[in-house]
N, CA, C and O atoms as a printed pandas DataFrame, in Angstrom:
     atom_number atom_name residue_name chain_id  residue_number  x_coord  y_coord  z_coord
0              1         N          MET        A               1   29.984  -18.429  -14.600
1              2        CA          MET        A               1   28.589  -18.658  -14.928
2              3         C          MET        A               1   28.442  -18.663  -16.434
3              4         O          MET        A               1   29.103  -17.886  -17.123
4              5         N          ASN        A               2   27.593  -19.520  -16.952
5              6        CA          ASN        A               2   27.464  -19.581  -18.398
6              7         C          ASN        A               2   26.645  -18.409  -18.900
7              8         O          ASN        A               2   25.847  -17.826  -18.166
8              9         N          ASP        A               3   26.858  -18.073  -20.168
9             10        CA          ASP        A               3   26.167  -16.942  -20.737
10            11         C          ASP        A               3   25.003  -17.362  -21.625
11            12         O          ASP        A               3   24.298  -16.506  -22.158
12            13         N          GLY        A               4   24.788  -18.672  -21.794
13            14        CA          GLY        A               4   23.657  -19.150  -22.555
14            15         C          GLY        A               4   23.820  -19.041  -24.051
15            16         O          GLY        A               4   22.846  -19.231  -24.780
16            17         N          LYS        A               5   25.006  -18.744  -24.539
17            18        CA          LYS        A               5   25.234  -18.603  -25.968
18            19         C          LYS        A               5   25.781  -19.910  -26.527
19            20         O          LYS        A               5   26.988  -20.056  -26.724
20            21         N          TYR        A               6   24.886  -20.852  -26.778
21            22        CA          TYR        A               6   25.283  -22.133  -27.334
22            23         C          TYR        A               6   24.641  -22.301  -28.701
23            24         O          TYR        A               6   23.433  -22.522  -28.775
24            25         N          PRO        A               7   25.393  -22.207  -29.775
25            26        CA          PRO        A               7   24.791  -22.407  -31.086
26            27         C          PRO        A               7   24.433  -23.879  -31.262
27            28         O          PRO        A               7   25.119  -24.747  -30.722
28            29         N          PRO        A               8   23.377  -24.170  -32.003
29            30        CA          PRO        A               8   22.985  -25.565  -32.186
30            31         C          PRO        A               8   23.953  -26.279  -33.106
31            32         O          PRO        A               8   24.640  -25.650  -33.910
32            33         N          LEU        A               9   24.002  -27.597  -32.984
33            34        CA          LEU        A               9   24.848  -28.399  -33.860
34            35         C          LEU        A               9   24.200  -28.562  -35.232
35            36         O          LEU        A               9   24.900  -28.691  -36.236
36            37         N          THR        A              10   22.890  -28.557  -35.281
37            38        CA          THR        A              10   22.162  -28.626  -36.541
38            39         C          THR        A              10   21.085  -27.554  -36.525
39            40         O          THR        A              10   20.873  -26.885  -35.514
40            41         N          ASP        A              11   20.415  -27.400  -37.648
41            42        CA          ASP        A              11   19.350  -26.406  -37.730
42            43         C          ASP        A              11   17.993  -26.977  -37.350
43            44         O          ASP        A              11   16.989  -26.272  -37.444
44            45         N          SER        A              12   17.935  -28.220  -36.927
45            46        CA          SER        A              12   16.672  -28.854  -36.579
46            47         C          SER        A              12   16.250  -28.430  -35.173
47            48         O          SER        A              12   17.058  -28.429  -34.244
48            49         N          VAL        A              13   14.968  -28.071  -35.032
49            50        CA          VAL        A              13   14.469  -27.665  -33.724
50            51         C          VAL        A              13   14.325  -28.875  -32.804
51            52         O          VAL        A              13   14.297  -28.719  -31.583
52            53         N          ASP        A              14   14.235  -30.072  -33.369
53            54        CA          ASP        A              14   14.082  -31.272  -32.547
54            55         C          ASP        A              14   15.333  -31.596  -31.756
55            56         O          ASP        A              14   15.260  -32.326  -30.768
56            57         N          ASP        A              15   16.473  -31.072  -32.163
57            58        CA          ASP        A              15   17.715  -31.339  -31.452
58            59         C          ASP        A              15   17.891  -30.470  -30.221
59            60         O          ASP        A              15   18.796  -30.704  -29.420
60            61         N          LEU        A              16   17.036  -29.472  -30.062
61            62        CA          LEU        A              16   17.161  -28.571  -28.926
62            63         C          LEU        A              16   16.581  -29.218  -27.679
63            64         O          LEU        A              16   15.619  -29.980  -27.766
64            65         N          PRO        A              17   17.157  -28.921  -26.516
65            66        CA          PRO        A              17   16.525  -29.388  -25.277
66            67         C          PRO        A              17   15.147  -28.751  -25.115
67            68         O          PRO        A              17   14.863  -27.698  -25.684
68            69         N          ARG        A              18   14.316  -29.397  -24.345
69            70        CA          ARG        A              18   12.939  -28.948  -24.192
70            71         C          ARG        A              18   12.855  -27.539  -23.615
71            72         O          ARG        A              18   12.017  -26.744  -24.042
72            73         N          THR        A              19   13.713  -27.223  -22.651
73            74        CA          THR        A              19   13.647  -25.887  -22.046
74            75         C          THR        A              19   14.004  -24.800  -23.051
75            76         O          THR        A              19   13.416  -23.719  -23.035
76            77         N          LEU        A              20   14.983  -25.087  -23.941
77            78        CA          LEU        A              20   15.342  -24.095  -24.958
78            79         C          LEU        A              20   14.201  -23.925  -25.964
79            80         O          LEU        A              20   13.899  -22.809  -26.386
80            81         N          ARG        A              21   13.566  -25.052  -26.346
81            82        CA          ARG        A              21   12.446  -24.950  -27.289
82            83         C          ARG        A              21   11.302  -24.158  -26.671
83            84         O          ARG        A              21   10.710  -23.316  -27.347
84            85         N          ARG        A              22   10.975  -24.404  -25.402
85            86        CA          ARG        A              22    9.882  -23.669  -24.759
86            87         C          ARG        A              22   10.196  -22.186  -24.659
87            88         O          ARG        A              22    9.323  -21.347  -24.886
88            89         N          GLU        A              23   11.431  -21.861  -24.324
89            90        CA          GLU        A              23   11.827  -20.459  -24.219
90            91         C          GLU        A              23   11.726  -19.780  -25.575
91            92         O          GLU        A              23   11.221  -18.662  -25.677
92            93         N          ARG        A              24   12.203  -20.452  -26.614
93            94        CA          ARG        A              24   12.143  -19.879  -27.960
94            95         C          ARG        A              24   10.692  -19.700  -28.382
95            96         O          ARG        A              24   10.331  -18.657  -28.927
96            97         N          GLU        A              25    9.857  -20.706  -28.135
97            98        CA          GLU        A              25    8.446  -20.596  -28.527
98            99         C          GLU        A              25    7.748  -19.470  -27.783
99           100         O          GLU        A              25    6.925  -18.765  -28.365
100          101         N          SER        A              26    8.062  -19.289  -26.499
101          102        CA          SER        A              26    7.429  -18.207  -25.746
102          103         C          SER        A              26    7.894  -16.843  -26.251
103          104         O          SER        A              26    7.104  -15.900  -26.300
104          105         N          ARG        A              27    9.161  -16.731  -26.623
105          106        CA          ARG        A              27    9.637  -15.455  -27.177
106          107         C          ARG        A              27    8.995  -15.172  -28.524
107          108         O          ARG        A              27    8.599  -14.040  -28.800
108          109         N          GLU        A              28    8.888  -16.202  -29.372
109          110        CA          GLU        A              28    8.262  -16.005  -30.683
110          111         C          GLU        A              28    6.787  -15.667  -30.531
111          112         O          GLU        A              28    6.266  -14.832  -31.271
112          113         N          ARG        A              29    6.098  -16.309  -29.570
113          114        CA          ARG        A              29    4.695  -16.029  -29.331
114          115         C          ARG        A              29    4.516  -14.579  -28.868
115          116         O          ARG        A              29    3.603  -13.888  -29.318
116          117         N          ALA        A              30    5.387  -14.128  -27.974
117          118        CA          ALA        A              30    5.301  -12.744  -27.500
118          119         C          ALA        A              30    5.567  -11.764  -28.639
119          120         O          ALA        A              30    4.936  -10.710  -28.721
120          121         N          GLN        A              31    6.494  -12.116  -29.508
121          122        CA          GLN        A              31    6.810  -11.247  -30.642
122          123         C          GLN        A              31    5.627  -11.197  -31.616
123          124         O          GLN        A              31    5.296  -10.129  -32.132
124          125         N          ARG        A              32    4.989  -12.351  -31.870
125          126        CA          ARG        A              32    3.819  -12.378  -32.749
126          127         C          ARG        A              32    2.671  -11.577  -32.160
127          128         O          ARG        A              32    1.967  -10.872  -32.883
128          129         N          GLU        A              33    2.477  -11.682  -30.842
129          130        CA          GLU        A              33    1.408  -10.921  -30.192
130          131         C          GLU        A              33    1.661   -9.428  -30.273
131          132         O          GLU        A              33    0.731   -8.640  -30.440
132          133         N          GLN        A              34    2.938   -9.038  -30.152
133          134        CA          GLN        A              34    3.274   -7.620  -30.286
134          135         C          GLN        A              34    2.990   -7.131  -31.704
135          136         O          GLN        A              34    2.441   -6.048  -31.902
136          137         N          LEU        A              35    3.377   -7.956  -32.696
137          138        CA          LEU        A              35    3.132   -7.569  -34.083
138          139         C          LEU        A              35    1.643   -7.528  -34.383
139          140         O          LEU        A              35    1.177   -6.647  -35.105
140          141         N          ALA        A              36    0.893   -8.479  -33.833
141          142        CA          ALA        A              36   -0.550   -8.509  -34.070
142          143         C          ALA        A              36   -1.229   -7.315  -33.413
143          144         O          ALA        A              36   -2.200   -6.784  -33.950
144          145         N          ALA        A              37   -0.741   -6.896  -32.282
145          146        CA          ALA        A              37   -1.335   -5.749  -31.596
146          147         C          ALA        A              37   -1.045   -4.452  -32.335
147          148         O          ALA        A              37   -1.865   -3.534  -32.315
148          149         N          SER        A              38    0.103   -4.365  -32.983
149          150        CA          SER        A              38    0.458   -3.124  -33.677
150          151         C          SER        A              38   -0.008   -3.109  -35.127
151          152         O          SER        A              38   -0.035   -2.048  -35.751
152          153         N          ALA        A              39   -0.379   -4.280  -35.681
153          154        CA          ALA        A              39   -0.819   -4.352  -37.082
154          155         C          ALA        A              39   -2.275   -3.910  -37.196
155          156         O          ALA        A              39   -3.042   -4.039  -36.242
156          157         N          PRO        A              40   -2.658   -3.386  -38.368
157          158        CA          PRO        A              40   -4.059   -3.011  -38.562
158          159         C          PRO        A              40   -4.949   -4.254  -38.570
159          160         O          PRO        A              40   -4.526   -5.318  -39.022
160          161         N          ALA        A              41   -6.172   -4.124  -38.075
161          162        CA          ALA        A              41   -7.064   -5.262  -37.879
162          163         C          ALA        A              41   -7.791   -5.675  -39.152
163          164         O          ALA        A              41   -8.346   -6.774  -39.180
164          165         N          HIS        A              42   -7.825   -4.859  -40.214
165          166        CA          HIS        A              42   -8.652   -5.156  -41.378
166          167         C          HIS        A              42   -8.128   -6.332  -42.205
167          168         O          HIS        A              42   -8.930   -6.983  -42.874
168          169         N          ASN        A              43   -6.838   -6.637  -42.197
169          170        CA          ASN        A              43   -6.288   -7.729  -42.993
170          171         C          ASN        A              43   -5.825   -8.903  -42.143
171          172         O          ASN        A              43   -5.125   -9.773  -42.661
172          173         N          SER        A              44   -6.175   -8.970  -40.884
173          174        CA          SER        A              44   -5.645   -9.996  -39.998
174          175         C          SER        A              44   -6.116  -11.396  -40.371
175          176         O          SER        A              44   -5.406  -12.364  -40.096
176          177         N          ALA        A              45   -7.306  -11.540  -40.997
177          178        CA          ALA        A              45   -7.815  -12.863  -41.350
178          179         C          ALA        A              45   -7.077  -13.445  -42.551
179          180         O          ALA        A              45   -7.068  -14.664  -42.724
180          181         N          TYR        A              46   -6.469  -12.625  -43.370
181          182        CA          TYR        A              46   -5.836  -13.086  -44.593
182          183         C          TYR        A              46   -4.313  -13.105  -44.522
183          184         O          TYR        A              46   -3.641  -13.273  -45.540
184          185         N          ARG        A              47   -3.784  -12.937  -43.346
185          186        CA          ARG        A              47   -2.313  -12.915  -43.206
186          187         C          ARG        A              47   -1.745  -14.308  -43.370
187          188         O          ARG        A              47   -2.297  -15.283  -42.861
188          189         N          GLN        A              48   -0.660  -14.391  -44.070
189          190        CA          GLN        A              48    0.059  -15.650  -44.213
190          191         C          GLN        A              48    0.948  -15.843  -42.991
191          192         O          GLN        A              48    1.489  -14.866  -42.473
192          193         N          PRO        A              49    1.116  -17.087  -42.512
193          194        CA          PRO        A              49    2.043  -17.302  -41.389
194          195         C          PRO        A              49    3.471  -16.991  -41.815
195          196         O          PRO        A              49    3.882  -17.264  -42.943
196          197         N          GLU        A              50    4.202  -16.418  -40.888
197          198        CA          GLU        A              50    5.582  -16.051  -41.183
198          199         C          GLU        A              50    6.466  -17.291  -41.178
199          200         O          GLU        A              50    6.261  -18.212  -40.387
200          201         N          ALA        A              51    7.449  -17.301  -42.067
201          202        CA          ALA        A              51    8.403  -18.411  -42.102
202          203         C          ALA        A              51    9.320  -18.307  -40.897
203          204         O          ALA        A              51    9.746  -17.218  -40.513
204          205         N          GLN        A              52    9.617  -19.452  -40.309
205          206        CA          GLN        A              52   10.473  -19.464  -39.134
206          207         C          GLN        A              52   11.869  -19.908  -39.537
207          208         O          GLN        A              52   12.042  -20.880  -40.273
208          209         N          SER        A              53   12.834  -19.199  -39.053
209          210        CA          SER        A              53   14.224  -19.523  -39.337
210          211         C          SER        A              53   14.892  -19.993  -38.052
211          212         O          SER        A              53   14.698  -19.403  -36.989
212          213         N          TYR        A              54   15.672  -21.046  -38.155
213          214        CA          TYR        A              54   16.364  -21.576  -36.991
214          215         C          TYR        A              54   17.873  -21.496  -37.200
215          216         O          TYR        A              54   18.587  -22.471  -36.970
216          217         N          ALA        A              55   18.341  -20.370  -37.623
217          218        CA          ALA        A              55   19.773  -20.198  -37.878
218          219         C          ALA        A              55   20.527  -20.031  -36.569
219          220         O          ALA        A              55   19.937  -19.725  -35.533
220          221         N          ALA        A              56   21.837  -20.235  -36.628
221          222        CA          ALA        A              56   22.670  -20.130  -35.434
222          223         C          ALA        A              56   22.721  -18.698  -34.909
223          224         O          ALA        A              56   23.025  -18.485  -33.735
224          225         N          THR        A              57   22.431  -17.727  -35.748
225          226        CA          THR        A              57   22.481  -16.333  -35.294
226          227         C          THR        A              57   21.372  -16.039  -34.296
227          228         O          THR        A              57   21.506  -15.126  -33.481
228          229         N          ASP        A              58   20.272  -16.801  -34.345
229          230        CA          ASP        A              58   19.202  -16.590  -33.380
230          231         C          ASP        A              58   19.674  -16.869  -31.967
231          232         O          ASP        A              58   19.240  -16.212  -31.021
232          233         N          TYR        A              59   20.556  -17.834  -31.822
233          234        CA          TYR        A              59   21.023  -18.221  -30.504
234          235         C          TYR        A              59   22.154  -17.324  -30.010
235          236         O          TYR        A              59   22.371  -17.211  -28.804
236          237         N          ALA        A              60   22.864  -16.698  -30.916
237          238        CA          ALA        A              60   23.979  -15.837  -30.512
238          239         C          ALA        A              60   23.468  -14.584  -29.808
239          240         O          ALA        A              60   24.202  -13.972  -29.032
240          241         N          GLU        A              61   22.224  -14.196  -30.065
241          242        CA          GLU        A              61   21.687  -12.986  -29.454
242          243         C          GLU        A              61   21.158  -13.223  -28.044
243          244         O          GLU        A              61   20.928  -12.266  -27.306
244          245         N          ALA        A              62   20.965  -14.468  -27.662
245          246        CA          ALA        A              62   20.423  -14.767  -26.334
246          247         C          ALA        A              62   21.467  -14.455  -25.273
247          248         O          ALA        A              62   22.603  -14.924  -25.347
248          249         N          THR        A              63   21.073  -13.661  -24.289
249          250        CA          THR        A              63   22.022  -13.295  -23.238
250          251         C          THR        A              63   21.614  -13.861  -21.887
251          252         O          THR        A              63   22.403  -13.829  -20.942
252          253         N          GLU        A              64   20.395  -14.379  -21.780
253          254        CA          GLU        A              64   19.927  -14.897  -20.504
254          255         C          GLU        A              64   20.249  -16.382  -20.383
255          256         O          GLU        A              64   20.252  -17.112  -21.374
256          257         N          ALA        A              65   20.511  -16.804  -19.194
257          258        CA          ALA        A              65   20.677  -18.234  -18.944
258          259         C          ALA        A              65   19.293  -18.859  -18.845
259          260         O          ALA        A              65   18.364  -18.248  -18.316
260          261         N          TYR        A              66   19.161  -20.061  -19.349
261          262        CA          TYR        A              66   17.873  -20.731  -19.326
262          263         C          TYR        A              66   17.751  -21.511  -18.022
263          264         O          TYR        A              66   18.542  -22.423  -17.783
264          265         N          PRO        A              67   16.787  -21.179  -17.178
265          266        CA          PRO        A              67   16.665  -21.876  -15.899
266          267         C          PRO        A              67   16.124  -23.284  -16.111
267          268         O          PRO        A              67   15.233  -23.506  -16.931
268          269         N          ALA        A              68   16.671  -24.215  -15.369
269          270        CA          ALA        A              68   16.208  -25.601  -15.443
270          271         C          ALA        A              68   16.379  -26.247  -14.082
271          272         O          ALA        A              68   17.354  -25.983  -13.379
272          273         N          VAL        A              69   15.439  -27.084  -13.716
273          274        CA          VAL        A              69   15.491  -27.819  -12.468
274          275         C          VAL        A              69   15.325  -29.297  -12.795
275          276         O          VAL        A              69   14.343  -29.684  -13.430
276          277         N          VAL        A              70   16.261  -30.114  -12.374
277          278        CA          VAL        A              70   16.159  -31.547  -12.588
278          279         C          VAL        A              70   15.298  -32.121  -11.481
279          280         O          VAL        A              70   15.642  -32.035  -10.302
280          281         N          THR        A              71   14.179  -32.704  -11.868
281          282        CA          THR        A              71   13.267  -33.255  -10.869
282          283         C          THR        A              71   13.322  -34.769  -10.817
283          284         O          THR        A              71   12.939  -35.362   -9.809
284          285         N          ARG        A              72   13.786  -35.407  -11.876
285          286        CA          ARG        A              72   13.819  -36.855  -11.899
286          287         C          ARG        A              72   14.951  -37.313  -12.807
287          288         O          ARG        A              72   15.197  -36.722  -13.858
288          289         N          PHE        A              73   15.621  -38.349  -12.399
289          290        CA          PHE        A              73   16.695  -38.937  -13.175
290          291         C          PHE        A              73   16.312  -40.391  -13.380
291          292         O          PHE        A              73   16.525  -41.222  -12.498
292          293         N          ASN        A              74   15.755  -40.698  -14.526
293          294        CA          ASN        A              74   15.171  -42.014  -14.772
294          295         C          ASN        A              74   16.210  -42.936  -15.401
295          296         O          ASN        A              74   16.516  -42.817  -16.587
296          297         N          VAL        A              75   16.752  -43.858  -14.601
297          298        CA          VAL        A              75   17.712  -44.842  -15.074
298          299         C          VAL        A              75   17.188  -46.215  -14.682
299          300         O          VAL        A              75   16.845  -46.430  -13.519
300          301         N          PRO        A              76   17.119  -47.147  -15.622
301          302        CA          PRO        A              76   16.662  -48.495  -15.255
302          303         C          PRO        A              76   17.588  -49.125  -14.222
303          304         O          PRO        A              76   18.802  -48.922  -14.254
304          305         N          PHE        A              77   17.003  -49.889  -13.308
305          306        CA          PHE        A              77   17.769  -50.452  -12.204
306          307         C          PHE        A              77   18.885  -51.370  -12.701
307          308         O          PHE        A              77   19.995  -51.332  -12.171
308          309         N          LEU        A              78   18.609  -52.181  -13.696
309          310        CA          LEU        A              78   19.615  -53.116  -14.209
310          311         C          LEU        A              78   20.823  -52.364  -14.780
311          312         O          LEU        A              78   21.967  -52.759  -14.551
312          313         N          SER        A              79   20.571  -51.293  -15.514
313          314        CA          SER        A              79   21.680  -50.509  -16.071
314          315         C          SER        A              79   22.509  -49.865  -14.962
315          316         O          SER        A              79   23.738  -49.837  -15.026
316          317         N          LEU        A              80   21.821  -49.351  -13.949
317          318        CA          LEU        A              80   22.524  -48.727  -12.835
318          319         C          LEU        A              80   23.353  -49.754  -12.072
319          320         O          LEU        A              80   24.488  -49.479  -11.681
320          321         N          MET        A              81   22.785  -50.936  -11.863
321          322        CA          MET        A              81   23.488  -52.003  -11.162
322          323         C          MET        A              81   24.725  -52.454  -11.948
323          324         O          MET        A              81   25.790  -52.658  -11.365
324          325         N          LEU        A              82   24.586  -52.608  -13.268
325          326        CA          LEU        A              82   25.732  -53.000  -14.095
326          327         C          LEU        A              82   26.823  -51.936  -14.080
327          328         O          LEU        A              82   28.011  -52.259  -14.079
328          329         N          PHE        A              83   26.419  -50.665  -14.068
329          330        CA          PHE        A              83   27.419  -49.592  -14.012
330          331         C          PHE        A              83   28.241  -49.679  -12.732
331          332         O          PHE        A              83   29.465  -49.561  -12.775
332          333         N          PHE        A              84   27.582  -49.883  -11.595
333          334        CA          PHE        A              84   28.313  -49.933  -10.336
334          335         C          PHE        A              84   29.162  -51.196  -10.214
335          336         O          PHE        A              84   30.234  -51.165   -9.608
336          337         N          ILE        A              85   28.696  -52.301  -10.781
337          338        CA          ILE        A              85   29.526  -53.512  -10.786
338          339         C          ILE        A              85   30.783  -53.275  -11.617
339          340         O          ILE        A              85   31.877  -53.674  -11.218
340          341         N          LYS        A              86   30.632  -52.636  -12.758
341          342        CA          LYS        A              86   31.797  -52.309  -13.585
342          343         C          LYS        A              86   32.744  -51.357  -12.849
343          344         O          LYS        A              86   33.963  -51.492  -12.954
344          345         N          ALA        A              87   32.189  -50.396  -12.107
345          346        CA          ALA        A              87   33.025  -49.452  -11.359
346          347         C          ALA        A              87   33.816  -50.167  -10.271
347          348         O          ALA        A              87   34.987  -49.860  -10.047
348          349         N          VAL        A              88   33.177  -51.123   -9.593
349          350        CA          VAL        A              88   33.878  -51.883   -8.555
350          351         C          VAL        A              88   34.984  -52.728   -9.170
351          352         O          VAL        A              88   36.093  -52.778   -8.639
352          353         N          LEU        A              89   34.696  -53.388  -10.276
353          354        CA          LEU        A              89   35.714  -54.206  -10.940
354          355         C          LEU        A              89   36.864  -53.352  -11.487
355          356         O          LEU        A              89   38.013  -53.792  -11.503
356          357         N          ALA        A              90   36.556  -52.146  -11.930
357          358        CA          ALA        A              90   37.606  -51.263  -12.425
358          359         C          ALA        A              90   38.456  -50.714  -11.285
359          360         O          ALA        A              90   39.609  -50.343  -11.504
360          361         N          ALA        A              91   37.908  -50.657  -10.069
361          362        CA          ALA        A              91   38.647  -50.116   -8.935
362          363         C          ALA        A              91   39.635  -51.130   -8.354
363          364         O          ALA        A              91   40.583  -50.735   -7.676
364          365         N          ILE        A              92   39.434  -52.426   -8.604
365          366        CA          ILE        A              92   40.312  -53.446   -8.024
366          367         C          ILE        A              92   41.766  -53.285   -8.469
367          368         O          ILE        A              92   42.648  -53.283   -7.610
368          369         N          PRO        A              93   42.067  -53.150   -9.771
369          370        CA          PRO        A              93   43.470  -52.932  -10.151
370          371         C          PRO        A              93   44.052  -51.641   -9.575
371          372         O          PRO        A              93   45.235  -51.578   -9.243
372          373         N          ALA        A              94   43.220  -50.628   -9.462
373          374        CA          ALA        A              94   43.710  -49.370   -8.888
374          375         C          ALA        A              94   44.080  -49.559   -7.421
375          376         O          ALA        A              94   45.086  -49.015   -6.966
376          377         N          LEU        A              95   43.289  -50.315   -6.681
377          378        CA          LEU        A              95   43.612  -50.573   -5.275
378          379         C          LEU        A              95   44.867  -51.427   -5.132
379          380         O          LEU        A              95   45.675  -51.197   -4.233
380          381         N          ILE        A              96   45.033  -52.408   -6.011
381          382        CA          ILE        A              96   46.254  -53.230   -5.976
382          383         C          ILE        A              96   47.473  -52.373   -6.267
383          384         O          ILE        A              96   48.498  -52.490   -5.596
384          385         N          LEU        A              97   47.361  -51.511   -7.269
385          386        CA          LEU        A              97   48.474  -50.616   -7.597
386          387         C          LEU        A              97   48.768  -49.653   -6.451
387          388         O          LEU        A              97   49.933  -49.399   -6.146
388          389         N          LEU        A              98   47.745  -49.122   -5.821
389          390        CA          LEU        A              98   47.942  -48.221   -4.685
390          391         C          LEU        A              98   48.623  -48.950   -3.530
391          392         O          LEU        A              98   49.520  -48.394   -2.896
392          393         N          ALA        A              99   48.207  -50.194   -3.245
393          394        CA          ALA        A              99   48.828  -50.968   -2.169
394          395         C          ALA        A              99   50.299  -51.238   -2.481
395          396         O          ALA        A              99   51.143  -51.171   -1.586
396          397         N          ALA        A             100   50.612  -51.540   -3.737
397          398        CA          ALA        A             100   52.000  -51.796   -4.124
398          399         C          ALA        A             100   52.852  -50.534   -3.977
399          400         O          ALA        A             100   53.991  -50.598   -3.514
400          401         N          ILE        A             101   52.302  -49.400   -4.368
401          402        CA          ILE        A             101   53.041  -48.138   -4.240
402          403         C          ILE        A             101   53.289  -47.811   -2.768
403          404         O          ILE        A             101   54.396  -47.423   -2.395
404          405         N          LEU        A             102   52.266  -47.966   -1.938
405          406        CA          LEU        A             102   52.439  -47.688   -0.510
406          407         C          LEU        A             102   53.420  -48.660    0.140
407          408         O          LEU        A             102   54.227  -48.255    0.977
408          409         N          TYR        A             103   53.360  -49.933   -0.235
409          410        CA          TYR        A             103   54.292  -50.925    0.312
410          411         C          TYR        A             103   55.726  -50.597   -0.108
411          412         O          TYR        A             103   56.646  -50.659    0.707
412          413         N          GLY        A             104   55.912  -50.248   -1.383
413          414        CA          GLY        A             104   57.251  -49.904   -1.877
414          415         C          GLY        A             104   57.797  -48.646   -1.219
415          416         O          GLY        A             104   58.974  -48.581   -0.866
416          417         N          SER        A             105   56.932  -47.643   -1.055
417          418        CA          SER        A             105   57.409  -46.416   -0.396
418          419         C          SER        A             105   57.709  -46.672    1.075
419          420         O          SER        A             105   58.621  -46.062    1.634
420          421         N          GLY        A             106   56.948  -47.574    1.715
421          422        CA          GLY        A             106   57.248  -47.939    3.105
422          423         C          GLY        A             106   58.586  -48.648    3.229
423          424         O          GLY        A             106   59.357  -48.370    4.147
424          425         N          LEU        A             107   58.866  -49.571    2.299
425          426        CA          LEU        A             107   60.174  -50.244    2.309
426          427         C          LEU        A             107   61.316  -49.266    2.064
427          428         O          LEU        A             107   62.373  -49.363    2.687
428          429         N          ALA        A             108   61.089  -48.310    1.137
429          430        CA          ALA        A             108   62.133  -47.319    0.852
430          431         C          ALA        A             108   62.389  -46.437    2.072
431          432         O          ALA        A             108   63.541  -46.154    2.400
432          433         N          LEU        A             109   61.332  -46.003    2.739
433          434        CA          LEU        A             109   61.508  -45.186    3.945
434          435         C          LEU        A             109   62.219  -45.971    5.042
435          436         O          LEU        A             109   63.064  -45.426    5.754
436          437         N          LYS        A             110   61.878  -47.245    5.178
437          438        CA          LYS        A             110   62.502  -48.073    6.202
438          439         C          LYS        A             110   63.985  -48.308    5.897
439          440         O          LYS        A             110   64.805  -48.381    6.812
440          441         N          ALA        A             111   64.327  -48.426    4.602
441          442        CA          ALA        A             111   65.718  -48.663    4.221
442          443         C          ALA        A             111   66.570  -47.407    4.399
443          444         O          ALA        A             111   67.693  -47.489    4.896
444          445         N          TYR        A             112   66.050  -46.249    3.999
445          446        CA          TYR        A             112   66.846  -45.020    4.038
446          447         C          TYR        A             112   66.775  -44.291    5.384
447          448         O          TYR        A             112   67.720  -43.599    5.764
448          449         N          PHE        A             113   65.687  -44.441    6.089
449          450        CA          PHE        A             113   65.518  -43.772    7.383
450          451         C          PHE        A             113   65.087  -44.784    8.431
451          452         O          PHE        A             113   63.916  -44.798    8.813
452          453         N          PRO        A             114   65.992  -45.633    8.911
453          454        CA          PRO        A             114   65.584  -46.684    9.858
454          455         C          PRO        A             114   65.157  -46.123   11.217
455          456         O          PRO        A             114   64.415  -46.791   11.936
456          457         N          TRP        A             115   65.590  -44.943   11.583
457          458        CA          TRP        A             115   65.215  -44.388   12.871
458          459         C          TRP        A             115   63.772  -43.862   12.880
459          460         O          TRP        A             115   63.222  -43.617   13.953
460          461         N          LEU        A             116   63.149  -43.683   11.706
461          462        CA          LEU        A             116   61.755  -43.220   11.661
462          463         C          LEU        A             116   60.765  -44.328   12.008
463          464         O          LEU        A             116   59.683  -44.063   12.530
464          465         N          VAL        A             117   61.142  -45.566   11.716
465          466        CA          VAL        A             117   60.230  -46.673   11.954
466          467         C          VAL        A             117   60.537  -47.264   13.321
467          468         O          VAL        A             117   61.586  -47.878   13.516
468          469         N          GLN        A             118   59.636  -47.081   14.253
469          470        CA          GLN        A             118   59.835  -47.587   15.596
470          471         C          GLN        A             118   59.040  -48.868   15.837
471          472         O          GLN        A             118   59.472  -49.732   16.601
472          473         N          THR        A             119   57.901  -48.992   15.200
473          474        CA          THR        A             119   57.071  -50.174   15.404
474          475         C          THR        A             119   56.652  -50.741   14.070
475          476         O          THR        A             119   56.617  -50.033   13.063
476          477         N          GLU        A             120   56.335  -52.013   14.067
477          478        CA          GLU        A             120   55.810  -52.667   12.884
478          479         C          GLU        A             120   54.499  -53.337   13.254
479          480         O          GLU        A             120   54.309  -53.769   14.391
480          481         N          ILE        A             121   53.631  -53.416   12.321
481          482        CA          ILE        A             121   52.364  -54.106   12.536
482          483         C          ILE        A             121   52.543  -55.540   12.038
483          484         O          ILE        A             121   52.835  -55.763   10.863
484          485         N          LEU        A             122   52.371  -56.487   12.919
485          486        CA          LEU        A             122   52.495  -57.894   12.555
486          487         C          LEU        A             122   51.107  -58.510   12.575
487          488         O          LEU        A             122   50.367  -58.382   13.550
488          489         N          ILE        A             123   50.773  -59.165   11.506
489          490        CA          ILE        A             123   49.487  -59.841   11.417
490          491         C          ILE        A             123   49.757  -61.335   11.529
491          492         O          ILE        A             123   50.472  -61.905   10.705
492          493         N          ARG        A             124   49.198  -61.954   12.527
493          494        CA          ARG        A             124   49.413  -63.388   12.746
494          495         C          ARG        A             124   48.073  -64.110   12.645
495          496         O          ARG        A             124   47.046  -63.633   13.128
496          497         N          ILE        A             125   48.115  -65.233   12.025
497          498        CA          ILE        A             125   46.919  -66.068   11.893
498          499         C          ILE        A             125   47.059  -67.217   12.897
499          500         O          ILE        A             125   48.005  -67.999   12.809
500          501         N          PRO        A             126   46.132  -67.324   13.842
501          502        CA          PRO        A             126   46.249  -68.400   14.834
502          503         C          PRO        A             126   46.016  -69.773   14.196
503          504         O          PRO        A             126   45.199  -69.927   13.289
504          505         N          LYS        A             127   46.772  -70.781   14.707
505          506        CA          LYS        A             127   46.644  -72.141   14.174
506          507         C          LYS        A             127   45.669  -72.962   14.933
507          508         O          LYS        A             127   45.454  -74.128   14.602
């Protein structure tokens, strides 16, 4: 199981997945609310916003896995169709190679162990 400790590749918050950004924002909001509740009320109108840091050390402290549910996988039909056509075309040489390997191994078995082969399949095309 993953431990959720993935440091970002850059320091930009835009590079984070949406679930990680929401989790971080909710934690920061809870932390700000805790600080606001414990701070004296007389200077609250004049407080400067705190600077936010997006260093890799922030992510190293996270120990919880971020829950995510995939609800939709949006792929254009043409792209999906082209992918499967490419997959079928890529499978043709593999099938030819597999047939050649099986045919060669069948010939080798027939040559070295003739008593194992009792029947042959003959395919005839009617005229």
